[in-house]
A tleap script that builds the chain and sets N, CA, C and O, in Angstrom:
source leaprc.protein.ff14SB
mol = sequence {
  NSER ASN GLU GLY ASP LEU ILE LEU ASP PRO
  PHE SER GLY THR PHE THR THR ALA ALA VAL
  ALA LYS ARG LEU ARG ARG LYS THR ILE SER
  ILE GLU SER GLN GLU GLU TYR VAL LYS ILE
  GLY LEU ARG ARG VAL LEU ASN TYR THR GLN
  HIE PHE GLY GLU GLN LEU LEU LYS PRO GLU
  LYS ASN THR LYS ILE THR ASN GLY ARG ASN
  THR ASN GLY LYS ASN LEU LYS ASP GLU GLU
  SER PHE ILE GLY ASP LEU PHE ASN VAL ILE
  CSER
}
set mol.1.N position { -8.656 -10.241 -17.007 }
set mol.1.CA position { -8.661 -11.730 -16.574 }
set mol.1.C position { -9.904 -12.862 -16.223 }
set mol.1.O position { -10.939 -12.299 -15.866 }
set mol.2.N position { -9.952 -13.787 -16.247 }
set mol.2.CA position { -10.679 -14.509 -15.905 }
set mol.2.C position { -10.501 -15.421 -14.822 }
set mol.2.O position { -9.483 -15.942 -14.367 }
set mol.3.N position { -11.948 -15.522 -14.441 }
set mol.3.CA position { -11.450 -16.622 -12.860 }
set mol.3.C position { -10.111 -17.724 -13.276 }
set mol.3.O position { -10.209 -18.299 -14.360 }
set mol.4.N position { -9.164 -17.938 -12.608 }
set mol.4.CA position { -8.534 -18.768 -12.544 }
set mol.4.C position { -7.027 -18.490 -13.933 }
set mol.4.O position { -6.187 -19.195 -14.492 }
set mol.5.N position { -7.374 -17.296 -13.930 }
set mol.5.CA position { -5.943 -16.911 -14.850 }
set mol.5.C position { -5.095 -16.642 -14.391 }
set mol.5.O position { -5.293 -16.074 -13.317 }
set mol.6.N position { -3.580 -16.823 -14.810 }
set mol.6.CA position { -2.130 -16.276 -14.288 }
set mol.6.C position { -2.194 -15.017 -14.365 }
set mol.6.O position { -2.428 -14.419 -15.415 }
set mol.7.N position { -1.932 -14.314 -12.927 }
set mol.7.CA position { -1.411 -12.935 -13.332 }
set mol.7.C position { -0.160 -12.203 -12.792 }
set mol.7.O position { 0.017 -12.202 -11.573 }
set mol.8.N position { 0.856 -11.484 -13.732 }
set mol.8.CA position { 2.247 -11.196 -13.185 }
set mol.8.C position { 2.269 -10.144 -13.328 }
set mol.8.O position { 1.873 -9.447 -14.262 }
set mol.9.N position { 3.023 -9.774 -11.857 }
set mol.9.CA position { 2.991 -8.234 -11.342 }
set mol.9.C position { 4.550 -8.651 -11.154 }
set mol.9.O position { 4.881 -9.492 -10.319 }
set mol.10.N position { 5.288 -8.128 -11.825 }
set mol.10.CA position { 6.615 -8.114 -11.993 }
set mol.10.C position { 7.246 -7.260 -10.917 }
set mol.10.O position { 8.156 -7.740 -10.241 }
set mol.11.N position { 6.811 -5.988 -10.709 }
set mol.11.CA position { 7.413 -4.765 -9.682 }
set mol.11.C position { 5.838 -4.959 -8.740 }
set mol.11.O position { 4.815 -4.357 -9.068 }
set mol.12.N position { 5.903 -5.752 -7.744 }
set mol.12.CA position { 4.979 -5.955 -6.643 }
set mol.12.C position { 4.328 -4.539 -5.872 }
set mol.12.O position { 3.202 -4.060 -5.736 }
set mol.13.N position { 5.828 -4.146 -5.426 }
set mol.13.CA position { 5.571 -2.951 -4.292 }
set mol.13.C position { 4.489 -3.450 -2.750 }
set mol.13.O position { 5.141 -4.027 -1.879 }
set mol.14.N position { 3.748 -3.350 -2.600 }
set mol.14.CA position { 3.136 -3.336 -1.800 }
set mol.14.C position { 2.051 -4.629 -2.038 }
set mol.14.O position { 1.297 -4.837 -1.088 }
set mol.15.N position { 1.938 -5.340 -2.993 }
set mol.15.CA position { 1.019 -6.268 -3.098 }
set mol.15.C position { -0.270 -6.512 -3.721 }
set mol.15.O position { -0.910 -7.564 -3.712 }
set mol.16.N position { -0.548 -5.469 -4.232 }
set mol.16.CA position { -2.483 -4.838 -4.128 }
set mol.16.C position { -2.620 -5.351 -5.276 }
set mol.16.O position { -3.790 -5.719 -5.167 }
set mol.17.N position { -2.236 -5.734 -6.556 }
set mol.17.CA position { -2.060 -6.477 -7.322 }
set mol.17.C position { -2.841 -8.189 -7.024 }
set mol.17.O position { -3.833 -8.873 -7.280 }
set mol.18.N position { -1.593 -8.185 -6.338 }
set mol.18.CA position { -1.723 -10.012 -5.708 }
set mol.18.C position { -3.073 -9.790 -5.169 }
set mol.18.O position { -4.005 -10.357 -5.739 }
set mol.19.N position { -3.330 -8.980 -4.062 }
set mol.19.CA position { -4.269 -9.237 -3.044 }
set mol.19.C position { -6.088 -8.795 -3.510 }
set mol.19.O position { -7.106 -8.686 -2.826 }
set mol.20.N position { -5.850 -8.660 -4.758 }
set mol.20.CA position { -7.103 -8.507 -5.615 }
set mol.20.C position { -7.095 -9.770 -5.653 }
set mol.20.O position { -7.631 -10.557 -4.872 }
set mol.21.N position { -6.192 -10.067 -6.999 }
set mol.21.CA position { -6.307 -11.287 -7.374 }
set mol.21.C position { -6.986 -12.740 -6.857 }
set mol.21.O position { -7.464 -13.730 -7.411 }
set mol.22.N position { -6.723 -12.241 -5.319 }
set mol.22.CA position { -6.556 -14.063 -4.665 }
set mol.22.C position { -8.160 -13.683 -4.559 }
set mol.22.O position { -8.971 -14.521 -4.952 }
set mol.23.N position { -8.755 -12.048 -3.872 }
set mol.23.CA position { -9.880 -11.708 -3.883 }
set mol.23.C position { -10.941 -12.422 -5.320 }
set mol.23.O position { -12.109 -12.790 -5.202 }
set mol.24.N position { -10.430 -12.441 -6.103 }
set mol.24.CA position { -11.038 -12.303 -7.389 }
set mol.24.C position { -10.768 -14.298 -7.759 }
set mol.24.O position { -11.124 -14.973 -8.725 }
set mol.25.N position { -10.280 -14.541 -6.947 }
set mol.25.CA position { -9.630 -16.116 -7.759 }
set mol.25.C position { -8.908 -16.555 -8.450 }
set mol.25.O position { -8.891 -17.752 -8.736 }
set mol.26.N position { -7.906 -15.457 -9.020 }
set mol.26.CA position { -6.652 -15.370 -10.204 }
set mol.26.C position { -5.323 -16.358 -9.075 }
set mol.26.O position { -5.210 -16.468 -7.854 }
set mol.27.N position { -4.725 -16.771 -9.955 }
set mol.27.CA position { -3.608 -16.960 -9.456 }
set mol.27.C position { -2.494 -16.184 -9.615 }
set mol.27.O position { -2.361 -15.570 -10.674 }
set mol.28.N position { -1.411 -16.073 -8.482 }
set mol.28.CA position { -0.406 -14.535 -9.160 }
set mol.28.C position { 0.862 -15.259 -9.142 }
set mol.28.O position { 1.089 -16.414 -8.781 }
set mol.29.N position { 1.795 -14.192 -9.686 }
set mol.29.CA position { 3.164 -14.635 -9.326 }
set mol.29.C position { 3.726 -13.055 -9.270 }
set mol.29.O position { 3.609 -12.253 -10.196 }
set mol.30.N position { 4.246 -12.837 -8.211 }
set mol.30.CA position { 4.292 -11.724 -7.574 }
set mol.30.C position { 6.074 -11.217 -7.472 }
set mol.30.O position { 6.669 -12.066 -6.809 }
set mol.31.N position { 6.950 -10.176 -7.910 }
set mol.31.CA position { 8.051 -10.237 -7.945 }
set mol.31.C position { 8.423 -9.202 -7.089 }
set mol.31.O position { 7.570 -8.328 -7.243 }
set mol.32.N position { 9.406 -8.770 -6.109 }
set mol.32.CA position { 9.577 -8.068 -5.348 }
set mol.32.C position { 10.801 -8.161 -4.947 }
set mol.32.O position { 11.201 -9.072 -4.223 }
set mol.33.N position { 11.459 -7.287 -5.354 }
set mol.33.CA position { 13.358 -7.017 -4.404 }
set mol.33.C position { 13.584 -6.220 -3.126 }
set mol.33.O position { 14.657 -6.123 -2.530 }
set mol.34.N position { 12.738 -5.816 -2.882 }
set mol.34.CA position { 12.667 -4.906 -1.312 }
set mol.34.C position { 11.993 -5.904 -0.223 }
set mol.34.O position { 10.897 -6.463 -0.238 }
set mol.35.N position { 13.148 -5.925 0.819 }
set mol.35.CA position { 12.438 -7.247 1.466 }
set mol.35.C position { 11.259 -6.553 2.380 }
set mol.35.O position { 10.418 -7.326 2.838 }
set mol.36.N position { 11.137 -5.159 2.677 }
set mol.36.CA position { 9.811 -4.577 3.650 }
set mol.36.C position { 9.325 -4.653 3.054 }
set mol.36.O position { 8.311 -5.076 3.609 }
set mol.37.N position { 8.984 -4.528 1.408 }
set mol.37.CA position { 7.659 -4.736 0.636 }
set mol.37.C position { 7.325 -6.612 0.535 }
set mol.37.O position { 6.222 -7.157 0.573 }
set mol.38.N position { 8.445 -7.150 0.426 }
set mol.38.CA position { 8.020 -9.137 0.099 }
set mol.38.C position { 7.246 -9.491 2.083 }
set mol.38.O position { 6.685 -10.524 2.451 }
set mol.39.N position { 7.459 -8.525 2.731 }
set mol.39.CA position { 7.286 -8.550 4.306 }
set mol.39.C position { 5.724 -8.497 4.602 }
set mol.39.O position { 4.967 -9.169 5.303 }
set mol.40.N position { 5.543 -7.174 3.587 }
set mol.40.CA position { 3.693 -6.641 3.055 }
set mol.40.C position { 2.911 -7.647 2.900 }
set mol.40.O position { 1.988 -8.120 3.563 }
set mol.41.N position { 3.652 -8.032 1.466 }
set mol.41.CA position { 2.734 -9.250 0.376 }
set mol.41.C position { 2.795 -10.116 1.287 }
set mol.41.O position { 1.667 -10.607 1.270 }
set mol.42.N position { 3.547 -10.777 2.306 }
set mol.42.CA position { 3.565 -12.075 2.905 }
set mol.42.C position { 2.453 -11.718 3.808 }
set mol.42.O position { 1.617 -12.606 3.975 }
set mol.43.N position { 2.243 -10.412 4.528 }
set mol.43.CA position { 1.335 -10.825 5.924 }
set mol.43.C position { -0.004 -10.339 5.004 }
set mol.43.O position { -1.081 -10.811 5.369 }
set mol.44.N position { -0.013 -9.235 3.593 }
set mol.44.CA position { -1.303 -8.835 3.227 }
set mol.44.C position { -1.926 -10.606 2.107 }
set mol.44.O position { -2.980 -11.215 2.290 }
set mol.45.N position { -1.128 -10.854 1.353 }
set mol.45.CA position { -1.461 -11.700 0.395 }
set mol.45.C position { -1.826 -13.617 1.478 }
set mol.45.O position { -2.827 -14.317 1.631 }
set mol.46.N position { -0.842 -13.679 1.792 }
set mol.46.CA position { -0.571 -15.062 2.261 }
set mol.46.C position { -1.096 -15.162 3.756 }
set mol.46.O position { -1.377 -16.218 4.323 }
set mol.47.N position { -1.188 -13.825 4.328 }
set mol.47.CA position { -1.644 -13.706 6.280 }
set mol.47.C position { -0.605 -14.639 7.094 }
set mol.47.O position { -0.849 -15.271 8.122 }
set mol.48.N position { 0.865 -14.555 6.235 }
set mol.48.CA position { 1.800 -14.828 7.541 }
set mol.48.C position { 1.862 -13.845 8.348 }
set mol.48.O position { 1.959 -12.658 8.035 }
set mol.49.N position { 1.792 -14.449 9.772 }
set mol.49.CA position { 2.132 -13.362 10.825 }
set mol.49.C position { 3.681 -13.033 11.800 }
set mol.49.O position { 3.995 -12.152 12.600 }
set mol.50.N position { 4.476 -14.407 11.161 }
set mol.50.CA position { 5.904 -13.900 11.308 }
set mol.50.C position { 6.350 -14.396 10.054 }
set mol.50.O position { 5.701 -15.169 9.350 }
set mol.51.N position { 8.061 -13.692 9.653 }
set mol.51.CA position { 9.207 -14.105 8.524 }
set mol.51.C position { 10.306 -14.330 9.049 }
set mol.51.O position { 10.984 -13.313 9.194 }
set mol.52.N position { 11.030 -15.821 9.602 }
set mol.52.CA position { 11.862 -15.747 9.793 }
set mol.52.C position { 12.100 -15.383 11.348 }
set mol.52.O position { 13.209 -14.876 11.517 }
set mol.53.N position { 11.307 -15.520 12.565 }
set mol.53.CA position { 10.779 -15.059 14.091 }
set mol.53.C position { 10.451 -13.800 13.877 }
set mol.53.O position { 10.091 -13.254 14.919 }
set mol.54.N position { 10.422 -12.844 12.573 }
set mol.54.CA position { 9.995 -11.235 12.741 }
set mol.54.C position { 8.581 -11.373 12.787 }
set mol.54.O position { 7.870 -12.120 12.115 }
set mol.55.N position { 8.176 -10.321 13.920 }
set mol.55.CA position { 5.904 -10.287 13.496 }
set mol.55.C position { 5.832 -9.550 11.944 }
set mol.55.O position { 6.478 -9.033 11.033 }
set mol.56.N position { 4.956 -9.813 12.270 }
set mol.56.CA position { 4.797 -9.651 10.425 }
set mol.56.C position { 3.256 -8.685 10.754 }
set mol.56.O position { 2.175 -9.227 10.526 }
set mol.57.N position { 3.303 -7.466 11.212 }
set mol.57.CA position { 2.644 -6.243 11.892 }
set mol.57.C position { 1.898 -5.205 10.672 }
set mol.57.O position { 2.538 -4.564 9.838 }
set mol.58.N position { 0.509 -5.222 10.796 }
set mol.58.CA position { -0.011 -3.842 10.244 }
set mol.58.C position { 0.262 -2.965 10.191 }
set mol.58.O position { -0.307 -2.466 11.162 }
set mol.59.N position { 0.984 -1.955 9.568 }
set mol.59.CA position { 1.367 -0.851 9.237 }
set mol.59.C position { 0.294 0.478 10.052 }
set mol.59.O position { -0.923 0.535 9.879 }
set mol.60.N position { 0.958 1.289 10.784 }
set mol.60.CA position { 0.154 2.135 11.509 }
set mol.60.C position { -0.276 2.775 10.716 }
set mol.60.O position { 0.605 3.233 9.988 }
set mol.61.N position { -1.270 3.074 10.454 }
set mol.61.CA position { -1.758 4.606 9.593 }
set mol.61.C position { -1.584 6.001 9.798 }
set mol.61.O position { -2.058 6.217 10.913 }
set mol.62.N position { -1.280 6.754 9.457 }
set mol.62.CA position { -0.880 8.625 9.663 }
set mol.62.C position { -1.844 9.415 9.169 }
set mol.62.O position { -1.448 10.456 8.645 }
set mol.63.N position { -3.595 9.111 9.198 }
set mol.63.CA position { -4.335 10.221 8.497 }
set mol.63.C position { -4.915 10.344 9.705 }
set mol.63.O position { -5.787 11.086 9.252 }
set mol.64.N position { -5.265 10.252 11.111 }
set mol.64.CA position { -6.101 10.732 11.772 }
set mol.64.C position { -5.954 12.627 11.646 }
set mol.64.O position { -4.976 13.371 11.576 }
set mol.65.N position { -7.343 12.853 11.662 }
set mol.65.CA position { -7.581 14.281 11.865 }
set mol.65.C position { -8.092 15.109 12.533 }
set mol.65.O position { -9.279 15.377 12.350 }
set mol.66.N position { -7.184 15.895 13.712 }
set mol.66.CA position { -8.017 16.063 14.728 }
set mol.66.C position { -7.797 17.516 14.675 }
set mol.66.O position { -6.613 17.851 14.644 }
set mol.67.N position { -8.706 18.480 14.657 }
set mol.67.CA position { -9.219 19.773 14.888 }
set mol.67.C position { -8.334 20.252 13.318 }
set mol.67.O position { -7.717 21.306 13.475 }
set mol.68.N position { -8.250 19.880 12.442 }
set mol.68.CA position { -8.273 20.703 10.996 }
set mol.68.C position { -6.580 20.348 10.748 }
set mol.68.O position { -6.049 20.378 9.638 }
set mol.69.N position { -5.906 20.026 11.968 }
set mol.69.CA position { -5.088 19.446 11.843 }
set mol.69.C position { -4.719 17.861 11.313 }
set mol.69.O position { -5.597 17.010 11.454 }
set mol.70.N position { -3.258 17.431 10.633 }
set mol.70.CA position { -3.655 16.474 10.486 }
set mol.70.C position { -2.296 15.463 11.163 }
set mol.70.O position { -1.377 16.239 10.905 }
set mol.71.N position { -1.631 14.287 11.827 }
set mol.71.CA position { -1.027 14.007 13.120 }
set mol.71.C position { 0.657 14.121 13.152 }
set mol.71.O position { 1.470 13.534 13.866 }
set mol.72.N position { 0.817 14.987 12.226 }
set mol.72.CA position { 2.330 15.604 11.994 }
set mol.72.C position { 1.727 17.026 12.824 }
set mol.72.O position { 2.516 17.601 13.573 }
set mol.73.N position { 0.481 17.509 12.688 }
set mol.73.CA position { 0.120 19.281 13.369 }
set mol.73.C position { 0.581 20.089 11.980 }
set mol.73.O position { 1.018 21.233 11.854 }
set mol.74.N position { 0.422 19.470 11.387 }
set mol.74.CA position { 0.021 20.475 10.163 }
set mol.74.C position { -1.349 20.504 9.790 }
set mol.74.O position { -2.171 19.594 9.681 }
set mol.75.N position { -1.471 22.334 9.530 }
set mol.75.CA position { -2.909 23.119 9.233 }
set mol.75.C position { -3.153 21.866 7.956 }
set mol.75.O position { -2.170 21.365 7.411 }
set mol.76.N position { -4.188 21.568 7.682 }
set mol.76.CA position { -4.792 21.188 6.885 }
set mol.76.C position { -5.262 22.212 5.548 }
set mol.76.O position { -5.220 21.936 4.349 }
set mol.77.N position { -5.678 23.364 6.153 }
set mol.77.CA position { -5.572 23.969 4.960 }
set mol.77.C position { -4.481 24.656 4.636 }
set mol.77.O position { -4.727 25.395 3.683 }
set mol.78.N position { -3.214 24.753 5.067 }
set mol.78.CA position { -2.414 25.115 4.152 }
set mol.78.C position { -1.376 24.420 3.559 }
set mol.78.O position { -0.256 24.742 3.164 }
set mol.79.N position { -2.390 22.772 3.606 }
set mol.79.CA position { -1.463 21.481 3.022 }
set mol.79.C position { -2.777 21.555 1.251 }
set mol.79.O position { -2.262 21.521 0.134 }
set mol.80.N position { -4.226 21.642 1.412 }
set mol.80.CA position { -4.284 22.424 0.482 }
set mol.80.C position { -4.160 23.729 -0.533 }
set mol.80.O position { -3.962 23.857 -1.741 }
set mol.81.N position { -4.344 24.485 0.398 }
set mol.81.CA position { -4.030 25.423 -0.394 }
set mol.81.C position { -2.238 25.556 -1.333 }
set mol.81.O position { -1.953 26.119 -2.390 }
set mol.82.N position { -1.483 24.867 -0.480 }
set mol.82.CA position { -0.306 24.597 -1.189 }
set mol.82.C position { -0.431 23.908 -2.442 }
set mol.82.O position { -0.108 24.434 -3.507 }
set mol.83.N position { -0.992 22.489 -2.322 }
set mol.83.CA position { -1.346 21.716 -3.365 }
set mol.83.C position { -2.848 22.551 -4.694 }
set mol.83.O position { -3.580 22.047 -5.545 }
set mol.84.N position { -2.682 23.720 -4.265 }
set mol.84.CA position { -3.604 24.105 -5.182 }
set mol.84.C position { -3.165 24.680 -5.959 }
set mol.84.O position { -3.638 24.766 -7.092 }
set mol.85.N position { -1.917 25.351 -5.483 }
set mol.85.CA position { -0.741 26.577 -5.628 }
set mol.85.C position { 0.222 25.545 -6.501 }
set mol.85.O position { 0.443 25.644 -7.708 }
set mol.86.N position { 0.504 24.996 -6.014 }
set mol.86.CA position { 1.785 23.499 -7.159 }
set mol.86.C position { 1.000 22.616 -8.503 }
set mol.86.O position { 1.437 21.734 -9.243 }
set mol.87.N position { -0.265 23.258 -8.432 }
set mol.87.CA position { -1.350 22.742 -9.507 }
set mol.87.C position { -1.624 23.481 -10.314 }
set mol.87.O position { -1.973 23.061 -11.417 }
set mol.88.N position { -1.540 25.231 -9.962 }
set mol.88.CA position { -1.817 25.970 -11.125 }
set mol.88.C position { -0.379 26.609 -11.601 }
set mol.88.O position { -0.152 27.604 -12.290 }
set mol.89.N position { 0.384 25.796 -11.062 }
set mol.89.CA position { 2.108 26.774 -11.184 }
set mol.89.C position { 2.344 25.293 -12.837 }
set mol.89.O position { 2.996 25.531 -13.854 }
set mol.90.N position { 1.644 24.033 -12.567 }
set mol.90.CA position { 2.106 22.939 -13.474 }
set mol.90.C position { 1.029 23.340 -15.013 }
set mol.90.O position { 1.473 23.398 -16.160 }
set mol.91.N position { -0.293 23.548 -14.645 }
set mol.91.CA position { -0.562 23.953 -15.705 }
set mol.91.C position { -0.787 25.133 -16.769 }
set mol.91.O position { -1.122 24.867 -17.924 }
savepdb mol mol.pdb
quit
């Protein structure tokens, strides 16, 4: 697409398409039926801080790694082994 073009995203989810389009100076029409995702879009794309009196905060990320374990306390080597085994079964 070119700068100024219109981008349609009928299943917006977390509004990644709209966020990128905004950065690249495109116009967007984003459609999402799930209210929680609409709130993400309002915060992420339009920089809203409130929606009908509710604070729109960034979700907390759960990716911190400490001593080889994720924040859920699972050993990352075990997860990597499981994922490797899973792909071996699929292929």
